[in-house]
Backbone as a ProteinNet text record, in pm:
[ID]
protein_1_A
[PRIMARY]
MDNHAETRKRRGSDAVSKSDDDALLTLVSAGLRLQNGGVSWRVSGNTLPHRQLMRDSGGNWNKLEQCWEFSGEDPTGKLAAALGAAPLKGHNSVERSADKAHYHGHRARVRERVLRTGVEPLADYEVLELLLFYCLPRVDTKPLARKLIDRFGTLGDIFAADAAELADFAVDQRTLVLFRVLRETARRLAERKVKNMPVLTNWQQLIDYCHTALAHEKTEQFRILFLDRKNVLIADEVQQRGTIDHTPVYPREVVKRALVLNAAALILVHNHPTHLC
[TERTIARY]
-5521.3	-5513.8	-5370.1	-5296.2	-5157	-5078.1	-5108.2	-5038	-5069.6	-5199.5	-5238.9	-5173.2	-5165.2	-5102.6	-4954.3	-4889.7	-4747.3	-4723.8	-4814.6	-4802.5	-4816.4	-4918.9	-4937.5	-4816.9	-4759.3	-4642.6	-4523.6	-4506.1	-4393.8	-4410.8	-4536.9	-4562.1	-4537.3	-4575.2	-4549.4	-4401.3	-4325.9	-4180.5	-4116.6	-4166	-4112.4	-4140.1	-4257.4	-4293.1	-4202.1	-4173.8	-4084.1	-3944	-3897.7	-3765.1	-3755.2	-3861	-3860.3	-3860.9	-3934.7	-3939.5	-3801.3	-3730.5	-3595.4	-3500.6	-3513	-3427.4	-3452.8	-3581.2	-3615.1	-3558	-3566	-3513.3	-3362.1	-3295.7	-3150.5	-3111.9	-3186.9	-3159.5	-3179.3	-3274.9	-3297	-3173.8	-3113.8	-2992.8	-2877.1	-2861.8	-2751.9	-2765.8	-2888.4	-2910.9	-2882.3	-2889.9	-2857.5	-2708.8	-2632.1	-2487.3	-2447.6	-2532.3	-2506.4	-2469.3	-2381.5	-2339.7	-2372.7	-2435.3	-2475.7	-2389.1	-2341	-2256	-2301.7	-2300.4	-2332	-2202.7	-2190.6	-2069.3	-2068.7	-2160.1	-2165.4	-2262	-2219.3	-2306.9	-2388.7	-2357.3	-2430.5	-2424.9	-2508.5	-2510.6	-2442.1	-2362.1	-2287.8	-2329.6	-2353.3	-2388.2	-2279	-2218.1	-2112.1	-2142.3	-2048.5	-2069.7	-2105.5	-2196.3	-2234.5	-2338.8	-2296.3	-2390.9	-2412.5	-2323.6	-2332	-2467.6	-2525.3	-2655.8	-2768.6	-2745	-2850.4	-2822.3	-2733.1	-2691.3	-2808	-2898.5	-3011.7	-3107	-3124.1	-3209.4	-3152	-3018.9	-2952.7	-2973.7	-2960	-2974.8	-3118.9	-3214.9	-3355.7	-3396.5	-3323.1	-3355	-3286.4	-3218.4	-3156.9	-3009.6	-2947.8	-2806.2	-2715.3	-2595.9	-2493.1	-2368.2	-2311.5	-2194.3	-2068.5	-1999.5	-1872.4	-1761.9	-1699.7	-1601.4	-1474.4	-1438.1	-1316.9	-1331.5	-1446.9	-1469.5	-1535.4	-1574	-1638.5	-1763.8	-1852.9	-1977	-2084.3	-2211	-2322.4	-2348.2	-2370.6	-2394.2	-2537.4	-2599.7	-2735.3	-2733.2	-2780.1	-2786.9	-2922.9	-2927.7	-3054.4	-3076.6	-3200.6	-3237.3	-3183.9	-3188	-3142.7	-3219.5	-3147.9	-3216.9	-3251.5	-3228.4	-3246.4	-3385.9	-3489.5	-3626.5	-3659.6	-3617.7	-3646.5	-3578.1	-3453.8	-3380.3	-3438	-3475.3	-3533.1	-3663.9	-3745.8	-3872.9	-3848.6	-3748.1	-3716.3	-3663.3	-3582	-3529.5	-3642	-3735.2	-3847.7	-3938.6	-3949.9	-4038	-3971.5	-3837.9	-3765.9	-3792.3	-3812.3	-3837.2	-3711.3	-3732.4	-3619.1	-3556.6	-3426.8	-3356.2	-3315.2	-3377.8	-3341	-3219.1	-3170.2	-3048.2	-3068.4	-3190.5	-3214.4	-3296.7	-3314.3	-3398.8	-3328.8	-3408.6	-3353.2	-3271.2	-3321.5	-3250.7	-3115.9	-3110	-2982.7	-2881.5	-2926.8	-2838.1	-2795.3	-2885.9	-2853	-2743.5	-2739.2	-2637.3	-2497.5	-2490.8	-2361.2	-2313.5	-2223.8	-2174.7	-2086.4	-2047.1	-1967.2	-1832.5	-1785.9	-1655	-1667.7	-1788.8	-1808	-1711.5	-1632.7	-1535.3	-1405.5	-1395.2	-1274.9	-1151.6	-1165.6	-1050.6	-992	-1079.7	-1032.5	-958.7	-1008.7	-943	-806.3	-795.8	-666.5	-566.2	-609.2	-517.9	-472	-565	-529.1	-429.4	-449.4	-358.4	-218.1	-208	-77.6	-8.1	-83.5	-25.1	19.4	-49.2	-18.3	97.4	97.6	196.5	290.6	266.8	352.4	301.6	370.8	330.5	390.7	501.2	575.1	491.1	399.2	323.1	219.6	191.8	87.6	132.4	41	66	65.2	117.8	123.6	-14.7	-115.8	-248.7	-303.5	-264.2	-309.9	-242.3	-113.3	-43.3	-109.3	-140.1	-204.6	-344.8	-417.1	-551.5	-544.2	-445.4	-428.2	-396.3	-311.4	-278.2	-401.2	-483.1	-602.1	-706.9	-695.7	-786.6	-785	-664.9	-646.4	-680.8	-720	-761.2	-907.9	-960.4	-1097	-1179.9	-1249.2	-1328	-1455.8	-1492.6	-1623.1	-1647.6	-1542.7	-1562	-1469.2	-1502.8	-1419.2	-1304.8	-1181.7	-1067.3	-998	-1038.3	-971.5	-986.8	-1107.3	-1119.2	-1028.7	-1020.6	-933.8	-788.1	-747.9	-609.3	-574.2	-662.6	-637.6	-630.4	-719.7	-719.1	-589.5	-541.7	-417.5	-297.4	-293.1	-184.2	-190.5	-310.5	-325.4	-279.8	-308.1	-275.5	-127.5	-70.4	66	171.6	131.9	226	288.6	345.1	414.9	371.4	398.8	368.3	447.7	574.2	657.2	600.7	550.3	492	361.4	287	163.6	196.2	292.5	328.2	389.8	449	512.5	419.1	300.9	207.5	164	143.3	101.6	-48.8	-91.2	-230.4	-328.5	-292	-382.6	-408.2	-303.3	-319.5	-407.2	-384	-459.8	-603.8	-628.1	-764.2	-857.2	-802.6	-883.7	-945	-885.7	-934.1	-1003.5	-1035	-1103.1	-1025	-892.1	-807.6	-816.8	-854.4	-874.2	-742.3	-749.7	-629.2	-559.3	-636.4	-573.6	-489.5	-544.1	-470.2	-349	-363.8	-251.6	-137.9	-170.2	-67.8	-0.4	-78.5	-20.9	80.1	45.5	136.2	267	256.1	376	465	402.4	478.4	545	475.8	532.8	654.6	645.4	758	880.5	857.5	968.6	1026	940.6	987.7	1081.1	1043.6	1128.1	1262.9	1261.9	1388.4	1478	1418.6	1499.2	1555.5	1476.7	1527.3	1645.1	1635.4	1746.6	1868.1	1843.7	1953	2034.5	1968.7	2039	2150.9	2136.3	2236.5	2363.6	2354.8	2472.8	2521.9	2435.9	2477.4	2571.7	2673	2775.6	2855	2861.8	2942	3022.1	3141.6	3219.4	3142.8	3088.5	2999.1	3071.8	3198.2	3270.4	3298.2	3284.3	3299.8	3163.3	3055.2	2920.4	2850	2914.2	2868	2727.3	2698.5	2567	2458.4	2489.4	2392.7	2368	2474.4	2459.1	2369.3	2390.1	2307.1	2162	2142.3	2005.7	1938.3	2015.3	1959.5	1918.8	2006.3	1975	1852.9	1841.5	1724.8	1597.6	1602.1	1486.4	1447.2	1547.4	1521.8	1471.7	1513.7	1488.5	1405.9	1393.4	1336.7	1196.8	1117.6	977.9	949.1	1053.5	1034.5	980.8	886.5	828.3	901.3	988.3	1068	1215.4	1301.1	1444.2	1490.3	1583.1	1644.4	1795.6	1858.1	2004.2	2036.9	2079.1	2109.8	2261.4	2301.5	2442.9	2462.3	2553.6	2593.4	2726.2	2725.3	2844.9	2919	3048.7	3130.9	3241.1	3285	3400	3528.3	3637.9	3767.5	3777	3690.9	3691	3581.1	3529.2	3421.3	3293.8	3273.1	3150.5	3047.2	2923.9	2818.1	2780.5	2795	2755.7	2609.8	2573.6	2437.4	2401.9	2273.4	2218.6	2114.5	2134.3	2044.4	2005.7	1882.4	1836.4	1880.3	1972.4	2023.9	1929.7	1867.3	1773.3	1666.2	1546.6	1438.1	1404.2	1380.1	1353.1	1222.5	1222.5	1104.6	1122.6	1041.8	1052.7	1180.5	1246	1365.3	1475.7	1469.9	1570.4	1575.4	1697.3	1714.6	1842.1	1838	1957.3	2054.7	2183.8	2287.7	2375.4	2400.8	2482.4	2606.2	2721.9	2843.5	2877.5	2852.7	2884.5	2806.4	2676.6	2593.4	2640	2684.8	2734.1	2857.9	2953.2	3077.2	3049.6	2961.8	2930.7	2871	2780.8	2720.4	2822	2913.1	3017.2	3107.5	3139	3222.4	3149.4	3020.8	2942.3	2942.2	2930.9	2926.3	3064.4	3169.1	3306.8	3327.8	3269.9	3280.7	3413	3469.2	3596.1	3573.6	3456.5	3426.9	3276.2	3240.9	3100.9	3068.1	2945.4	2890.9	2766.6	2765.4	2654.4	2559.6	2432.5	2333.1	2224.8	2192.7	2094.7	2008	1877.4	1785.3	1728.6	1672.1	1606.8	1469.8	1366.7	1233.9	1180.4	1207.2	1153.4	1212.2	1329.7	1392.4	1337.1	1264.2	1212.1	1069.6	1006	865.5	853.4
-2185.2	-2128.6	-2121.5	-2225.1	-2227.1	-2113.5	-2086.5	-1978.3	-1844	-1823	-1696.9	-1681.5	-1789.6	-1784.8	-1750.5	-1810.9	-1785.4	-1640.1	-1587.9	-1448.3	-1353.5	-1381.6	-1296.4	-1303.1	-1422.3	-1439.5	-1360.5	-1366.8	-1295.9	-1145.4	-1098.9	-955.6	-908.7	-992.6	-958.5	-952.2	-1046.9	-1048	-925.4	-888.2	-769.1	-644.3	-638.7	-522	-511.1	-625.8	-626.4	-583	-635.8	-600.7	-451.9	-395	-251.6	-171	-219.2	-150.3	-148.8	-262.9	-270.8	-176.8	-174.5	-86.4	59.5	95.4	234.3	272.2	179.2	206	225.6	141.3	153.6	284.2	324.7	451.5	570	557.9	664.1	682.7	570.9	578.1	638.1	593.3	642.9	792.5	837.9	980.8	1065.4	1003.8	1075.1	1067.1	1004.7	995.2	882.9	780.9	671.1	544.3	464.9	337.5	225.4	119.5	6.4	-114.5	-181	-298.4	-406.9	-530.6	-643.5	-688.7	-665.6	-701	-841.1	-927.3	-1063.8	-1075.5	-1030.7	-1037.4	-910.2	-807.8	-681.9	-609.3	-507.1	-422	-291.2	-239.4	-116.4	-7.7	109.8	225.4	330.8	370.5	471.2	579.9	670.7	781.3	908.8	985.5	1114.6	1095.1	1035.4	1001.2	1114.1	1213.7	1318	1388.5	1430.5	1497.9	1404.4	1274.3	1177.1	1098.9	1149.5	1070.7	1043.2	1141	1117.2	1015.4	1023.2	927.2	786.5	775.1	644.7	588.5	674.1	631.1	587.5	666.4	634.6	506	472.8	351.9	228	242.5	127.1	108.4	209	197.5	231.4	175	205	253.5	363.7	423.5	343.8	297.8	226.9	327.7	375.4	482.2	434.9	309.1	257	247.2	198.7	181	303	401.3	523.2	490.6	411.5	376.5	344.5	336.6	294.9	147.7	73.9	-69.5	-102.9	-193.4	-239.9	-392.5	-446.1	-591.1	-640.6	-768.7	-826.8	-813.8	-782.4	-780.2	-657.2	-663.5	-554.4	-426.3	-317.1	-194.8	-100.3	-143.4	-53.4	8.7	-76.4	-26.1	68.4	32.1	115.6	251.6	252.3	377.5	463.7	398.6	474.3	540.1	466.8	523.3	640.5	627	735.6	857.2	834	945.2	1015.6	935.2	993.7	1074.3	1034.2	1104.3	1226.4	1233.3	1345.7	1472.5	1585.8	1712	1757.8	1820.2	1873.8	1988.3	1996.5	2100.4	2212.4	2325.9	2439.9	2511.1	2605.8	2676.1	2755.6	2801.5	2887	2817.1	2686.7	2616.3	2599.8	2579	2559.5	2432.8	2325.9	2199	2209.5	2289.3	2307.5	2372	2469.5	2535.9	2441.2	2351.6	2258.4	2162.3	2129.1	2036.2	2097.1	2229.5	2295.4	2296	2205.6	2194.4	2313.8	2319.4	2433.5	2442.3	2329	2329.9	2350.8	2389.8	2412.6	2520.5	2491.3	2586.4	2592	2514.6	2519.6	2471.1	2365.3	2310.4	2412.4	2481.1	2583.1	2694	2732.2	2838.1	2793.7	2667.2	2616.3	2613.4	2565.9	2561.7	2701.4	2796.5	2934.8	2990.8	2956.3	3002.8	2948.3	2819.4	2757.9	2822.8	2847.6	2910.9	3054	3117.7	3257.3	3270.1	3188.4	3205.8	3087.4	2977	2859.9	2764.9	2651.4	2548.7	2572.7	2645.4	2661.5	2712.3	2808.9	2858.7	2759.4	2652	2558.7	2477.3	2456.9	2366.3	2222.5	2129.9	1990.1	1935.4	1967.2	1912.5	1970.3	2094.9	2154.7	2090.9	2057.1	1985.3	1850.2	1780.9	1650.1	1662.9	1764	1788.5	1808.6	1884.8	1909.8	1780.9	1697.7	1569.9	1479.4	1481.9	1396.5	1439.9	1565.5	1610.7	1513.8	1461.2	1383.4	1235.4	1198.4	1060.3	1049.6	1152.2	1147.1	1258	1229.5	1332.8	1368	1494.2	1543.3	1520.5	1522.5	1516.3	1618.6	1654.6	1745	1664.2	1687.9	1608.5	1666.5	1784.7	1846.8	1764.9	1715.7	1636.5	1513.9	1443.1	1325.3	1364.7	1474.8	1521	1553.2	1621	1655.6	1529.9	1435.2	1312	1234.3	1227.3	1154.8	1222.8	1355.5	1429.6	1410.2	1416.8	1397.7	1257.6	1158.4	1020.2	987.9	1029.1	987.8	1095	1219.6	1324.7	1399.3	1328.9	1393.9	1332.8	1405.1	1353.7	1226.1	1224.7	1106.6	982.9	999.4	885.1	839.6	933.4	896.3	815.6	863.9	795.9	658.6	640.1	512.4	417.5	465.2	381.3	261.9	148	29.4	33.6	-54.9	-54.6	-77.5	-162.4	-192.6	-68.1	10.9	133.4	234.1	247.7	344.7	300.2	169.8	118.6	171	203.3	259.2	392.8	457.7	587.3	575.2	450.8	423.4	477.4	470.9	512.5	406.6	447.3	350.8	317.7	227.8	180.8	290.4	379.1	487.5	576.5	608.7	693.4	619.8	491	411.1	408.4	390.2	390.4	527.3	634.1	769.1	786.9	743.8	756.5	680.8	560.1	480.5	550.6	606	673.4	799.2	875.3	997	966.6	859.7	824.4	784.8	703.5	661.7	780.7	874.4	995	1074.9	1090.5	1162.9	1093	960.5	886.3	905.3	900.7	914.1	1055.5	1155.3	1292.3	1311	1250.8	1259.4	1182.6	1070.8	989	1063.2	1150	1224.2	1311.7	1354.4	1443	1368.9	1235.4	1160.7	1061.9	1023.3	925.2	988.5	911.9	956.9	1075.4	1086.3	1190.5	1126.6	1181.4	1128.7	1150.9	1043.4	1059.3	1105.1	1072.6	1111.5	1261.4	1329.1	1474.9	1543.7	1465.4	1518.6	1442.2	1436.9	1351.7	1388	1519.3	1560.1	1521.6	1534.1	1492.6	1342.5	1267.8	1123.2	1090.2	1159.2	1138.1	1173.8	1285.8	1327.6	1223.4	1167.4	1066.2	940.7	895.7	777.8	802.2	923.9	957.3	950.4	1002.7	998.3	854.7	771.3	632.9	545.8	576.9	484.6	539.6	669.6	728.4	679.2	650.9	615.6	467.3	386.7	242.1	183.9	91.1	28.5	-99.6	-150.1	-268.8	-238	-318.9	-296.7	-334	-254	-279.8	-277.5	-354.7	-350	-311.2	-186.9	-134.4	-128.9	-138.1	-129.8	-24	71.1	169.1	121.6	93.7	43.9	160.5	170.5	281.4	229	314.7	277.6	327.9	323.8	360.8	509.4	590.8	734.3	770.7	669.5	688.2	746.6	718	758.9	647.3	684.9	586.8	515.1	384.5	302.2	260	211.4	160.9	163.4	171.2	160.7	50.5	-54.4	-168.9	-214	-262.1	-322.6	-468	-502.9	-639.3	-733.7	-683.8	-765	-676.1	-733	-671.1	-764.3	-706.3	-789.6	-755.5	-760.2	-728.6	-590	-557.1	-423.8	-408	-519.9	-508.6	-608	-660.7	-760.4	-773.6	-785.5	-817.6	-899.3	-1007.3	-1090.8	-1029.8	-1058.1	-1011.6	-1131	-1146.1	-1257.8	-1202.2	-1201.6	-1143.1	-1199.4	-1327.8	-1388.5	-1320.8	-1293.3	-1227.9	-1084.8	-1018.8	-881.6	-878.6	-966.5	-970.2	-1011.2	-1108.5	-1155	-1041.9	-964.3	-853.6	-744.1	-719.2	-618.2	-656.5	-785.6	-832.5	-818	-845.8	-832	-687.9	-593.1	-450.8	-388.7	-469.3	-419.7	-301.3	-313.6	-206	-214	-96.5	-89.5	-63.3	-13.1	17.2	5.6	-11.7	-26.2	65	112.4	178.6	99.4	46.8	-33.5	55.1	50.6	136.6	49.2	81.6	0.6	93.1	67.6	151.8	76.2	152.2	95	162.1	107.1	169.5	194.3	101.2	116.6	238.8	284.5	401.4	530.2	518.5	637.7	667.6	574.3	593.1	694
-2638.3	-2504.1	-2454.9	-2486.4	-2443.4	-2506.5	-2634.6	-2703.4	-2640.7	-2606.3	-2542.3	-2405.9	-2329.8	-2197.3	-2209.4	-2308.4	-2329.6	-2370.2	-2452.1	-2494.9	-2376.7	-2291	-2172	-2079.8	-2065.3	-1977.8	-2031.1	-2166.4	-2227.8	-2213.9	-2232.7	-2218.3	-2075.2	-1979.3	-1839.3	-1809.1	-1864.8	-1845.5	-1906.9	-2027.1	-2094	-2012.3	-1949.8	-1868	-1746.6	-1682.6	-1567.3	-1608.7	-1725.3	-1774	-1801.8	-1865.5	-1894.7	-1766.1	-1666.2	-1537.3	-1472.1	-1478.2	-1422.5	-1495.7	-1628.8	-1708.1	-1674	-1659	-1624.6	-1488.9	-1393.4	-1259.4	-1264.7	-1342.3	-1354.1	-1421.7	-1523.5	-1591	-1496.6	-1405.5	-1306.9	-1219.4	-1177.1	-1095.9	-1175.4	-1299.9	-1384	-1408.5	-1435.5	-1461.4	-1337.9	-1219.6	-1095.2	-1062.6	-1152.7	-1131.3	-1038.1	-1023.8	-930.8	-1006.8	-946.3	-1004.1	-905.4	-957.2	-872.5	-904.1	-798.8	-813.7	-717.9	-765.5	-678.7	-612.7	-482.2	-410.7	-354.2	-398.4	-347.9	-231.9	-114.2	4.2	19.1	-60.3	-50.7	-184.3	-195	-313.2	-277.4	-371.1	-344.4	-442.3	-388.4	-470.6	-451.6	-562	-557.2	-659.4	-677.9	-771.7	-698.9	-754.1	-696.4	-586.3	-476.4	-369	-268.4	-267.9	-165.6	-161.4	-276	-268.1	-222.8	-227.2	-196.3	-68.2	16.4	132.9	227.7	245.4	334.6	272.3	142	72.1	84.6	71.7	85	225.6	322.6	461.8	489.6	439.9	460.8	388.9	282.5	205.4	260.7	373.7	438.7	408	347.2	313.5	430.3	429.4	529.3	457.1	505.2	440.2	474.9	370.8	387.2	361.8	468.9	456.1	386.4	407.9	346.7	194.9	149	5.1	-58.7	25.3	-24.3	-106.4	-47.7	-117.2	-13.3	-60.6	23.7	1.6	109.2	99.1	141.8	63.4	92.1	99.1	207.7	221.2	173.2	137	94	-55	-93.1	-234.6	-306.7	-438.3	-524.5	-490.6	-452	-409.6	-524.4	-651.3	-764.6	-767.7	-760.8	-768	-654.3	-534.4	-417	-428.2	-472.7	-486.2	-597.8	-709.5	-820.8	-779.2	-703.1	-655.5	-562	-474.1	-380.7	-454.9	-557	-637.2	-712.9	-763.9	-836.2	-746.4	-620.4	-526.3	-464.4	-473	-411.5	-491.2	-423.1	-495.1	-567.4	-683	-758.5	-680.4	-687.7	-613	-707.6	-692.7	-775.6	-720.3	-795.3	-755	-626.4	-602.2	-485.7	-378.2	-389.1	-292.7	-160.3	-56.5	77.1	82.7	17	21.6	-47.8	-154.7	-224.8	-130.4	-53.5	40.4	150.8	192.3	300.3	259	126.2	78.4	82.2	86	91.8	235.7	266.1	403.4	437.8	564.1	609.4	539.5	482.6	416.5	265.4	218.5	75.4	27	-75.4	-128.7	-52	58.6	142.7	67.5	-10.5	-82.1	-179.5	-250.8	-344.9	-271	-154.2	-76.9	-26.9	15.3	62.1	-52.7	-169.5	-285	-324.6	-323.6	-356	-255	-129	-23.1	-44.5	-80.5	-104.5	-223.4	-330.1	-448.6	-419.3	-326.2	-295	-195.6	-91.2	16.2	32.8	-39.6	-24.9	82.6	96.5	192	330.3	335.1	461.1	577.9	559	674.7	728.9	656.4	699.4	820.4	913.2	1026	975.1	1056.2	1013.6	976.9	1057.3	1028.9	898.6	864.8	739.7	619.5	633.7	526.7	503.4	612.9	602	543.3	586.2	531.8	380.8	335.4	192.3	117.4	173.2	109.4	98.3	201.9	203.3	100.9	52.4	-52.7	-170.9	-199.9	-322.1	-303.3	-182.6	-155	-119	-54	-1.5	-64.9	-174.4	-241.3	-166.6	-174.6	-127.4	21.5	102	247	312.8	433.4	512.1	571.6	526.5	571.4	694.5	735.3	851	979	1014.2	1137.8	1138.5	1025.4	1018.5	1033.9	969.5	980.9	1125.9	1194.9	1335.9	1423.7	1398.9	1478.9	1459.3	1335.8	1308.4	1373.9	1367.3	1432.5	1583.5	1640.5	1785.3	1827.3	1743.6	1778.6	1759.6	1645.3	1612.4	1637.4	1643	1680.5	1564.3	1466.5	1356	1223.1	1115.8	983	954.8	997.5	976.1	1042.8	1164.7	1236.3	1171.9	1115.6	1046.2	921.2	843	718.6	745.5	864.2	897.7	971.9	1010	1085.6	1001.2	1068.4	992.7	966.2	877.5	831.8	946.1	1041.7	1153.1	1238.5	1262.5	1340.7	1266.6	1137.4	1058.9	1037.4	1044.6	1027.3	1136.4	1252.4	1360.9	1321.4	1219.4	1172.9	1037.1	998.2	870	751.5	759.6	647.7	538.2	417.5	309.4	239.9	140.4	72.6	-5.1	-68.9	-144.5	-54.6	63.1	157.5	211.5	239.6	289.1	187.6	60.6	-45	-52.6	-43	-44.9	67.3	188.1	301.4	276.5	220	192	89.1	-13.4	-118.9	-65.2	18.1	74.4	160.7	237.9	323.3	241.2	137.7	52.3	-24.8	-64	-132.5	-42.6	85.7	180.1	196.7	203.1	217.8	96.3	-21.2	-142.8	-158.7	-119.2	-124.6	-29.4	89.6	185.5	133.7	66.8	14.5	-90.5	-166.7	-271.3	-215.4	-89.3	-28.8	10.5	20.6	64.7	-40.2	-134.2	-232.9	-334.2	-373	-468.5	-416.4	-283.9	-219.8	-107.2	-77.3	36.8	167.3	224.4	338.8	464.9	477.4	598.8	603.4	491.5	491	499.3	501.7	515.9	628.4	743.3	852.3	898.4	911.9	958.9	858.9	729.6	628.8	635.6	665.9	680.6	800.2	910.6	1029.4	999.6	929	893.8	805.2	711.9	622.9	700.7	790.5	871.3	957.7	1007.8	1089.4	1005.8	883.3	794.9	762.7	740.4	699.9	814.4	939.1	1049.2	1165.2	1174.6	1296.7	1329.2	1228.5	1253.2	1235.3	1223.8	1210.6	1341.9	1329.7	1448.5	1489.3	1401.4	1431.7	1409.6	1470.4	1455.5	1314.6	1263	1133.4	1147	1062.7	1053.1	909.2	890.6	757.6	738.8	614	580.5	472.4	499.4	399.3	339.4	210.5	141.8	76.8	105.8	55.2	-35.4	-129.2	-212.3	-146.9	-219.5	-160.2	-127.1	-186.9	-157.8	-57.5	8.4	106.6	44.3	-83.3	-150.4	-133.7	-102.4	-78.5	-208.4	-207.3	-322.7	-310.3	-191.9	-171.4	-24.3	2.2	137.7	133.4	210.1	204.7	345.7	357.5	482.7	480.8	571.8	572.5	646.9	754.3	831.2	893.4	909.1	986.3	1101.9	1218.8	1335.1	1402.1	1533.6	1613.1	1673.2	1773	1833.6	1915.1	1954.4	2038	1999.6	1878.2	1840.5	1688.7	1635.9	1494.3	1477.8	1402.1	1385	1283.5	1301.5	1209	1173.4	1044	996.9	925.9	994.5	936.9	799.3	779.3	650.3	537.4	562.3	460.4	435.4	542.2	529.2	439.8	467.8	390.5	245.7	226.2	91.3	7	66.7	-7.2	-36.7	57.2	36.6	-80.2	-92.1	-203.1	-336.7	-336.6	-459.8	-508.4	-414.3	-450.1	-465.2	-437.8	-444.5	-349.9	-230.4	-131.2	-57.6	-29	44.4	192.4	229.5	369.9	392.8	518.8	556.9	673.2	675.8	794.3	833.6	954.4	1002.8	1084.3	1051.4	1116	1178.2	1303.1	1376.5	1460.6	1462.4	1539.8	1659	1753.2	1870.5	1884.1	1821	1824	1963.4	2057.6	2193.4	2262.1	2218.4	2280	2223.4	2110.2	2046.1	2087.6	2157.9	2196.2	2309.6
[MASK]
+++++++++++++++++++++++++++++++++++++++++++++++++++++++++++++++++++++++++++++++++++++++++++++++++++++++++++++++++++++++++++++++++++++++++++++++++++++++++++++++++++++++++++++++++++++++++++++++++++++++++++++++++++++++++++++++++++++++++++++++++++++++++++++++++++++++++++++++++++++

């Protein structure tokens, strides 16, 4: 009797295991990936066609992580059952048409427009919308681009905004990194116009470079431009960072760094963020 009971128990366990495997395969075949996030379950992948199903199954959209989150027990079986019960969407079905949002094909049209006429005619929000294409897949990025422009005013101020400010707009880590890289790219491009050139004969370019480097800073900085005997820029370094209205300066550190770089002259640059607001 014990052997028969053990056999029945094993067969029941095998049936449950096969059922779990089938449910997981259903999710995979739908292009979905399931992850145990510790306190919740996360579903990512091709979720756009199934967003209503996810919502009806108790999921919540995590905009920062770009996934659906389910609290409590493993949602695999529930999602697989819902997917199995959902009607197939043919090419000409009403539901297929409903999945095509108003921005369907918009990204391709924007890219074609840029290739045809260039980036120059684009408004700031359109440039930002285009950049967001590469961070936020399968969503309409125009509303976010407009909100950011309305809030911060310029592309430079958006790229310089801190993480806490951008969090109010659910800007994720990928977008935050992009903004940081774009800002540093602009600074380096401006630096090329003054580095290894006599800066005193290119004064306006020097002013433009300093503006690019400091205009959107939220805290005070004390920068030093180190020059050689021909007034050629050797290096540009941030000597100190302070608060919104104060930054300390240590002459000894300034002189010590100048000696290390063998600089013959210095240009000291200081910003006042509160005056730029």
